[in-house]
ZAMAR-29925 format. One record per residue (C-alpha): chain; x, y, z; residue number from 1; residue in three letters. Coordinates in Angstrom, 3 decimals, decimal comma. Each point is the difference from the previous one (the first is absolute). Layout:
ZAMAR-29925
<unit:A&u:X&v:Y&w:Z&pos:NUM&code:Ala>
...
END
This chain:
ZAMAR-29925
<unit:A&u:70,975&v:81,071&w:68,663&pos:1&code:Met>
<unit:A&u:3,756&v:0,236&w:0,330&pos:2&code:Ser>
<unit:A&u:2,220&v:-0,579&w:3,007&pos:3&code:Val>
<unit:A&u:-0,558&v:3,596&w:1,153&pos:4&code:Ala>
<unit:A&u:-1,192&v:-0,055&w:3,586&pos:5&code:Arg>
<unit:A&u:-2,893&v:1,969&w:1,410&pos:6&code:Gly>
<unit:A&u:-3,393&v:-0,360&w:1,555&pos:7&code:Asn>
<unit:A&u:-2,268&v:-2,763&w:-1,268&pos:8&code:Pro>
<unit:A&u:-2,373&v:1,086&w:-2,741&pos:9&code:Arg>
<unit:A&u:-3,529&v:-1,198&w:-0,703&pos:10&code:Val>
<unit:A&u:-2,299&v:0,558&w:-2,955&pos:11&code:Arg>
<unit:A&u:-3,646&v:-1,063&w:-0,322&pos:12&code:Ala>
<unit:A&u:-1,643&v:-1,906&w:-2,852&pos:13&code:Phe>
<unit:A&u:-3,795&v:-0,291&w:-0,430&pos:14&code:His>
<unit:A&u:-0,938&v:-3,295&w:-1,707&pos:15&code:Thr>
<unit:A&u:-3,497&v:-0,613&w:1,401&pos:16&code:Ser>
<unit:A&u:-2,373&v:-0,107&w:-2,992&pos:17&code:Pro>
<unit:A&u:-3,142&v:1,138&w:1,835&pos:18&code:Asn>
<unit:A&u:1,430&v:2,219&w:2,734&pos:19&code:Ala>
<unit:A&u:-0,414&v:3,771&w:-0,319&pos:20&code:Pro>
<unit:A&u:2,841&v:2,470&w:-0,238&pos:21&code:Ala>
<unit:A&u:1,534&v:0,232&w:3,457&pos:22&code:Val>
<unit:A&u:1,837&v:2,286&w:2,389&pos:23&code:Asp>
<unit:A&u:2,846&v:-1,740&w:1,814&pos:24&code:Ile>
<unit:A&u:0,979&v:1,026&w:3,515&pos:25&code:Tyr>
<unit:A&u:3,314&v:-1,069&w:1,493&pos:26&code:Ile>
<unit:A&u:0,295&v:0,393&w:3,773&pos:27&code:Asp>
<unit:A&u:-3,125&v:2,156&w:-0,004&pos:28&code:Gly>
<unit:A&u:1,185&v:2,489&w:-2,640&pos:29&code:Thr>
<unit:A&u:-1,337&v:0,215&w:-3,545&pos:30&code:Leu>
<unit:A&u:2,951&v:-1,197&w:-2,072&pos:31&code:Ala>
<unit:A&u:-1,488&v:-0,985&w:-3,382&pos:32&code:Ile>
<unit:A&u:-3,263&v:1,625&w:-1,144&pos:33&code:Pro>
<unit:A&u:-2,431&v:-1,202&w:-2,658&pos:34&code:Asn>
<unit:A&u:1,764&v:-3,152&w:-1,198&pos:35&code:Leu>
<unit:A&u:-2,180&v:-1,782&w:-2,577&pos:36&code:Ala>
<unit:A&u:0,048&v:-3,508&w:-1,467&pos:37&code:Phe>
<unit:A&u:3,175&v:-0,652&w:-1,969&pos:38&code:Gly>
<unit:A&u:1,859&v:2,973&w:1,468&pos:39&code:Gln>
<unit:A&u:3,330&v:-0,140&w:1,823&pos:40&code:Val>
<unit:A&u:1,163&v:2,770&w:2,301&pos:41&code:Ser>
<unit:A&u:3,496&v:1,402&w:0,240&pos:42&code:Asp>
<unit:A&u:2,282&v:-1,431&w:2,648&pos:43&code:Tyr>
<unit:A&u:-0,295&v:1,612&w:3,438&pos:44&code:Leu>
<unit:A&u:2,863&v:-0,041&w:2,509&pos:45&code:Ala>
<unit:A&u:-0,963&v:-1,349&w:3,433&pos:46&code:Leu>
<unit:A&u:1,833&v:-0,800&w:3,189&pos:47&code:Gln>
<unit:A&u:1,186&v:-3,598&w:0,446&pos:48&code:Pro>
<unit:A&u:-2,325&v:-2,297&w:1,927&pos:49&code:Gly>
<unit:A&u:-3,778&v:-0,374&w:0,033&pos:50&code:Asn>
<unit:A&u:-2,687&v:2,378&w:-1,255&pos:51&code:His>
<unit:A&u:-3,791&v:0,001&w:-0,032&pos:52&code:Ser>
<unit:A&u:-1,784&v:0,034&w:-3,354&pos:53&code:Leu>
<unit:A&u:-3,625&v:1,153&w:-0,165&pos:54&code:Arg>
<unit:A&u:-1,846&v:0,344&w:-3,284&pos:55&code:Ile>
<unit:A&u:-3,239&v:1,953&w:-0,496&pos:56&code:Phe>
<unit:A&u:-2,109&v:0,861&w:-3,050&pos:57&code:Pro>
<unit:A&u:1,516&v:3,077&w:-1,638&pos:58&code:Ala>
<unit:A&u:-1,319&v:3,331&w:1,202&pos:59&code:Gly>
<unit:A&u:-1,406&v:-1,209&w:3,325&pos:60&code:Thr>
<unit:A&u:2,672&v:1,745&w:2,113&pos:61&code:Ser>
<unit:A&u:0,882&v:-3,256&w:1,739&pos:62&code:Gly>
<unit:A&u:-3,452&v:-0,282&w:1,539&pos:63&code:Gln>
<unit:A&u:-2,588&v:-2,759&w:-0,101&pos:64&code:Gly>
<unit:A&u:0,474&v:-3,586&w:-1,130&pos:65&code:Gln>
<unit:A&u:3,544&v:-1,037&w:-0,830&pos:66&code:Glu>
<unit:A&u:0,660&v:-1,904&w:-3,192&pos:67&code:Val>
<unit:A&u:3,014&v:-1,671&w:1,614&pos:68&code:Leu>
<unit:A&u:1,958&v:0,117&w:3,256&pos:69&code:Asn>
<unit:A&u:3,412&v:-1,671&w:-0,031&pos:70&code:Ala>
<unit:A&u:3,579&v:0,243&w:1,247&pos:71&code:Glu>
<unit:A&u:3,247&v:0,614&w:-1,843&pos:72&code:Leu>
<unit:A&u:2,343&v:-2,152&w:2,047&pos:73&code:Glu>
<unit:A&u:3,769&v:-0,223&w:0,204&pos:74&code:Gly>
<unit:A&u:1,026&v:2,698&w:-2,489&pos:75&code:Leu>
<unit:A&u:3,790&v:0,010&w:-0,239&pos:76&code:Lys>
<unit:A&u:2,548&v:2,737&w:-0,638&pos:77&code:Val>
<unit:A&u:0,832&v:0,401&w:-3,686&pos:78&code:Gly>
<unit:A&u:-2,796&v:-2,283&w:-1,220&pos:79&code:Glu>
<unit:A&u:-2,898&v:0,732&w:-2,381&pos:80&code:Asp>
<unit:A&u:-3,492&v:-1,502&w:0,232&pos:81&code:Tyr>
<unit:A&u:-3,329&v:0,039&w:-1,834&pos:82&code:Thr>
<unit:A&u:-3,187&v:-0,208&w:2,070&pos:83&code:Ala>
<unit:A&u:-2,619&v:-1,612&w:-2,239&pos:84&code:Val>
<unit:A&u:-3,751&v:0,223&w:0,592&pos:85&code:Ala>
<unit:A&u:-1,046&v:-3,308&w:-1,536&pos:86&code:Ile>
<unit:A&u:-3,213&v:-2,021&w:-0,566&pos:87&code:Asp>
<unit:A&u:-3,610&v:1,122&w:-0,296&pos:88&code:Arg>
<unit:A&u:-1,265&v:2,632&w:2,426&pos:89&code:Leu>
<unit:A&u:-1,863&v:-2,534&w:2,137&pos:90&code:Glu>
<unit:A&u:3,215&v:-1,998&w:0,504&pos:91&code:His>
<unit:A&u:2,533&v:2,832&w:-0,209&pos:92&code:Leu>
<unit:A&u:3,461&v:-0,906&w:1,230&pos:93&code:His>
<unit:A&u:3,277&v:1,886&w:0,407&pos:94&code:Ala>
<unit:A&u:3,059&v:-1,676&w:-1,491&pos:95&code:Met>
<unit:A&u:3,488&v:1,410&w:0,603&pos:96&code:Leu>
<unit:A&u:2,498&v:-0,664&w:-2,792&pos:97&code:Leu>
<unit:A&u:3,737&v:0,300&w:0,539&pos:98&code:His>
<unit:A&u:1,286&v:1,962&w:-2,997&pos:99&code:Asp>
<unit:A&u:3,703&v:0,213&w:0,801&pos:100&code:Thr>
<unit:A&u:2,144&v:-2,478&w:-1,902&pos:101&code:Thr>
<unit:A&u:3,661&v:-0,040&w:-1,067&pos:102&code:Pro>
<unit:A&u:0,465&v:1,563&w:-3,444&pos:103&code:Pro>
<unit:A&u:0,043&v:-2,416&w:-2,934&pos:104&code:Pro>
<unit:A&u:3,312&v:-0,963&w:-1,530&pos:105&code:Ser>
<unit:A&u:1,283&v:1,667&w:-3,164&pos:106&code:Ala>
<unit:A&u:-2,254&v:-0,578&w:-2,999&pos:107&code:Gly>
<unit:A&u:-2,939&v:-1,123&w:2,123&pos:108&code:His>
<unit:A&u:-3,229&v:1,193&w:1,605&pos:109&code:Ala>
<unit:A&u:-2,025&v:-1,449&w:2,870&pos:110&code:Lys>
<unit:A&u:-3,674&v:-0,968&w:-0,102&pos:111&code:Val>
<unit:A&u:-2,628&v:-1,308&w:2,407&pos:112&code:Arg>
<unit:A&u:-3,772&v:-0,534&w:-0,115&pos:113&code:Val>
<unit:A&u:-2,830&v:1,018&w:2,344&pos:114&code:Leu>
<unit:A&u:-3,384&v:-1,660&w:-0,567&pos:115&code:His>
<unit:A&u:-2,682&v:2,474&w:1,110&pos:116&code:Ala>
<unit:A&u:-2,984&v:-1,048&w:-2,142&pos:117&code:Ser>
<unit:A&u:-2,620&v:-1,627&w:2,267&pos:118&code:Pro>
<unit:A&u:-1,787&v:-1,970&w:-2,732&pos:119&code:Asp>
<unit:A&u:3,000&v:-1,066&w:-2,094&pos:120&code:Ala>
<unit:A&u:1,480&v:-3,488&w:0,359&pos:121&code:Pro>
<unit:A&u:3,569&v:-0,671&w:1,005&pos:122&code:Ala>
<unit:A&u:2,230&v:1,034&w:-2,900&pos:123&code:Val>
<unit:A&u:3,234&v:-0,806&w:-1,776&pos:124&code:Asp>
<unit:A&u:2,088&v:2,803&w:-1,508&pos:125&code:Ile>
<unit:A&u:2,162&v:-0,670&w:-3,048&pos:126&code:Ala>
<unit:A&u:1,897&v:1,855&w:-2,681&pos:127&code:Ala>
<unit:A&u:-1,506&v:-0,862&w:-3,383&pos:128&code:Thr>
<unit:A&u:2,044&v:-2,786&w:-1,520&pos:129&code:Gly>
<unit:A&u:2,038&v:-0,357&w:3,178&pos:130&code:Gly>
<unit:A&u:-0,123&v:-1,864&w:3,292&pos:131&code:Pro>
<unit:A&u:-2,396&v:0,651&w:2,848&pos:132&code:Leu>
<unit:A&u:1,204&v:2,802&w:2,242&pos:133&code:Leu>
<unit:A&u:-2,448&v:-0,673&w:2,845&pos:134&code:Phe>
<unit:A&u:-2,257&v:-2,978&w:0,651&pos:135&code:Lys>
<unit:A&u:-3,316&v:-0,321&w:1,824&pos:136&code:Asn>
<unit:A&u:-0,190&v:3,472&w:1,548&pos:137&code:Val>
<unit:A&u:-3,209&v:0,099&w:2,016&pos:138&code:Gly>
<unit:A&u:-2,179&v:2,871&w:1,171&pos:139&code:Phe>
<unit:A&u:1,552&v:2,154&w:2,757&pos:140&code:Arg>
<unit:A&u:3,426&v:-1,484&w:-0,695&pos:141&code:His>
<unit:A&u:3,151&v:1,862&w:-1,020&pos:142&code:Val>
<unit:A&u:3,024&v:-1,794&w:-1,407&pos:143&code:Thr>
<unit:A&u:3,619&v:0,699&w:0,797&pos:144&code:Asp>
<unit:A&u:1,952&v:2,126&w:-2,454&pos:145&code:Phe>
<unit:A&u:1,600&v:-1,998&w:-2,803&pos:146&code:Ser>
<unit:A&u:2,860&v:1,234&w:-2,184&pos:147&code:Glu>
<unit:A&u:-0,567&v:-0,099&w:-3,767&pos:148&code:Val>
<unit:A&u:1,940&v:1,284&w:-3,025&pos:149&code:Pro>
<unit:A&u:-0,758&v:3,617&w:-0,865&pos:150&code:Ala>
<unit:A&u:-1,774&v:0,680&w:-3,286&pos:151&code:Gly>
<unit:A&u:-3,431&v:0,090&w:-1,611&pos:152&code:Met>
<unit:A&u:-2,414&v:-2,857&w:0,665&pos:153&code:Val>
<unit:A&u:-3,612&v:-1,009&w:-0,555&pos:154&code:Asp>
<unit:A&u:-1,368&v:-1,241&w:3,316&pos:155&code:Leu>
<unit:A&u:-2,799&v:-2,556&w:0,103&pos:156&code:Glu>
<unit:A&u:-2,324&v:-0,516&w:2,966&pos:157&code:Val>
<unit:A&u:-1,515&v:-3,495&w:-0,014&pos:158&code:Arg>
<unit:A&u:-2,208&v:-2,008&w:2,334&pos:159&code:Pro>
<unit:A&u:2,415&v:-2,133&w:2,004&pos:160&code:Ala>
<unit:A&u:1,001&v:-3,163&w:-1,844&pos:161&code:Gly>
<unit:A&u:-1,736&v:0,984&w:-3,242&pos:162&code:Gln>
<unit:A&u:1,127&v:1,348&w:-3,365&pos:163&code:Thr>
<unit:A&u:-2,883&v:2,400&w:-0,689&pos:164&code:Glu>
<unit:A&u:0,633&v:3,644&w:0,820&pos:165&code:Thr>
<unit:A&u:-2,026&v:2,312&w:2,214&pos:166&code:Leu>
<unit:A&u:1,965&v:3,027&w:-1,173&pos:167&code:Met>
<unit:A&u:3,111&v:0,941&w:-1,940&pos:168&code:Val>
<unit:A&u:2,159&v:2,990&w:0,884&pos:169&code:Val>
<unit:A&u:1,713&v:0,732&w:-3,340&pos:170&code:Pro>
<unit:A&u:3,331&v:1,687&w:-0,662&pos:171&code:Asp>
<unit:A&u:0,823&v:0,567&w:3,649&pos:172&code:Tyr>
<unit:A&u:3,458&v:1,425&w:0,678&pos:173&code:Thr>
<unit:A&u:2,007&v:-1,396&w:2,886&pos:174&code:Leu>
<unit:A&u:2,719&v:2,634&w:0,190&pos:175&code:Ala>
<unit:A&u:3,343&v:-0,941&w:1,483&pos:176&code:Glu>
<unit:A&u:0,164&v:0,705&w:3,723&pos:177&code:Gly>
<unit:A&u:-3,758&v:0,342&w:0,538&pos:178&code:Thr>
<unit:A&u:-2,358&v:-1,899&w:2,311&pos:179&code:Met>
<unit:A&u:-3,549&v:-0,832&w:-1,096&pos:180&code:His>
<unit:A&u:-3,018&v:-1,168&w:1,984&pos:181&code:Thr>
<unit:A&u:-2,699&v:-1,289&w:-2,361&pos:182&code:Phe>
<unit:A&u:-3,380&v:0,286&w:1,706&pos:183&code:Val>
<unit:A&u:-3,056&v:-1,932&w:-1,171&pos:184&code:Ala>
<unit:A&u:-3,038&v:2,000&w:1,103&pos:185&code:Leu>
<unit:A&u:-3,600&v:0,692&w:-0,970&pos:186&code:Gly>
<unit:A&u:-2,612&v:-2,630&w:-0,818&pos:187&code:Leu>
<unit:A&u:-0,302&v:-2,670&w:-2,672&pos:188&code:Leu>
<unit:A&u:-3,780&v:0,232&w:0,385&pos:189&code:Gln>
<unit:A&u:-1,072&v:3,595&w:0,485&pos:190&code:Gly>
<unit:A&u:1,514&v:3,433&w:0,370&pos:191&code:Gln>
<unit:A&u:2,656&v:1,258&w:0,387&pos:192&code:Pro>
<unit:A&u:1,311&v:-2,436&w:-2,574&pos:193&code:Ala>
<unit:A&u:2,923&v:-2,339&w:0,611&pos:194&code:Phe>
<unit:A&u:3,351&v:1,615&w:-0,773&pos:195&code:Met>
<unit:A&u:3,717&v:-0,300&w:0,595&pos:196&code:Ile>
<unit:A&u:1,547&v:3,102&w:1,553&pos:197&code:Met>
<unit:A&u:3,785&v:0,295&w:0,270&pos:198&code:Pro>
<unit:A&u:1,610&v:1,868&w:2,887&pos:199&code:Leu>
<unit:A&u:3,535&v:0,976&w:-0,958&pos:200&code:Val>
<unit:A&u:2,808&v:1,134&w:2,278&pos:201&code:Thr>
<unit:A&u:3,645&v:0,749&w:-0,599&pos:202&code:Thr>
<unit:A&u:3,071&v:0,110&w:2,188&pos:203&code:Val>
<unit:A&u:0,023&v:3,798&w:-0,258&pos:204&code:Glu>
<unit:A&u:-3,499&v:0,286&w:1,502&pos:205&code:Met>
<unit:A&u:1,314&v:-0,872&w:3,478&pos:206&code:Arg>
<unit:A&u:1,372&v:3,255&w:1,375&pos:207&code:Met>
<unit:A&u:0,931&v:0,756&w:3,617&pos:208&code:Pro>
<unit:A&u:-3,091&v:0,955&w:2,024&pos:209&code:Ala>
END
């Protein structure tokens, strides 16, 4: 995600805990086959503007009942996006994240949080022994990127306003110059189990399309 210019790029992320693996069609063409829960596709280069997004159960050849029908709107030259399938199957929703952000300053990384767990409460994110990084992040909400010192941290996920922990991500490395999206997904009650999944990008990953 550098300043290199090119077509907008979109990747897909499946976070719906009870949806099947899916085939994703963009503008009527199969673009991403067999994407299962917790999987993220590679970035795909598209033309600027708007695109149709239709999602079907994997292996159905784009026939029958759609899992989701949505629009990718306003894609801009040189920008990267993540299209997230979020919520339970019966309430499935498409959420478009803007991934492009200026690189962090020397000695720093950037982090943000996406809450994609339908039965988890709003959460706070903190470094163990340090200040809160993000407060009261609710379901289907993504924070802005925040710059933090590079290094190794233990990240705690807590119910908003409380000190107990839902999960700890130990010994996590925030390398200098990297951007991290921490995604809370899965279920606190049931399967797949609640987890924190980091999506990591670097300046070098943004190449001309």
